[in-house]
N, C-alpha and C positions, 0 to 999 in steps of 0.2 A: 772743466766739465760744466760749471754753471753758465759760462759764456755760451757754450754750444746750445744749452737749453733755452736761453734767452733768444738767440738767433733763430732757433727752430720755432719758438713760440711766435715771433714776429712773422716768420714765413707762413705759418699756418693761418695766422690772422689775416695776412694779405690775401691768400688764396681763398679763404672761406668768407671774408667779409668785404674787403675793400674792392677787390676785382669784380665780383658780381654786381656791386652797387654801381660801379663805373659803367658796366655793360648796360644796366637798366637805364641809366641816365642818358647814354648815347642813343639807345633805342627810342626813348621818349622824345629827345630832341629831333631825331629823324622823322618820327611820326608827326610832330608838331610843325616841322618845316614842310611837310608834304601835304598839308591841309589845302583844300580848294573848295570853291563854291559847289554846293550840292552834296557835300559829305555829311553823313549823319554822325554826330559826336555825342559823347557824354562828358560833362565837366567833372571836376574833382568834387563838386557839391552834389553830384548825382542828377543834374539837369540834362534831359535829352533834348537835342536841338539839331537844326540843319544849318550848315554854314552858308551864309549869304555872300560875304566878301571877306578878303584877307588883306590886311595892311602889314606894315613892318612888325609891330609887336601886338597888334590888336586884331581880334577875329570877331566879326559881326555875325551873329547867329539869329535864326528865326525860331522862337520858342513855340509859337502857335501862329496861325495865319494872320499876318499884319502886325505881329509883335516882335520887334527886333531888340536885341541886347548886345552889348559889347563886352568881350572878355579878353583878358591877356592870354597870349599863347600858352604860357605854362599852366593855365587853369584848365586846359583840355586834358582829360585823363586818358581817353581812348577814342578811337574811330570805329564806329560800328560798321558802316559801309562807306566805301569811297566811290565817288562819282567817276565812272570811267569816261575817258576822253572819246573812245570809240562808241559809235551808236550800235546797239544790238541789232542783229538781223531780224527783220519781221518774220513772224511765224507763218508758215504756209497755211492757207486756209484748207480745211478738210474737204475732200471731194464728196459731193452729194450724189448718190446713185440716181440715175435717171431711168425711169421705167416708161414703157410705151402706153400703159393703161392710165387713163385719167383717174386722179384720186379725188374722191368726194370729201368735202369738209364735214359732211354730216355723218355722225356715227349713230348707228341704230342700236338702241338698247331697249329691248322688249323682254318682258318676263313671260315665260311659258307657264301656263296653268296646268 
């Protein structure tokens, strides 16, 4: 009976602790490997930046205009927005109604006594 309890305890620990941690680690590695220029990221230190270039283990980010910093890939905590490869379609311009009457730019504002 004690042997069954020990095996059951290890099984519960595996499914409650080890397996979810492995899943989070795989998701973090997938996110870090999919980084590309233009992505907005947050580092583990809380720094918000935009990715400029990506090397093997180093990501160069732009903290503010003209200020670049290099970080290790594991230092990227999350990606806020990913730069899409496809360009968005331009929004159609709203149609302006055309009237036959000329419109005067002068607006008359008189007070009546």
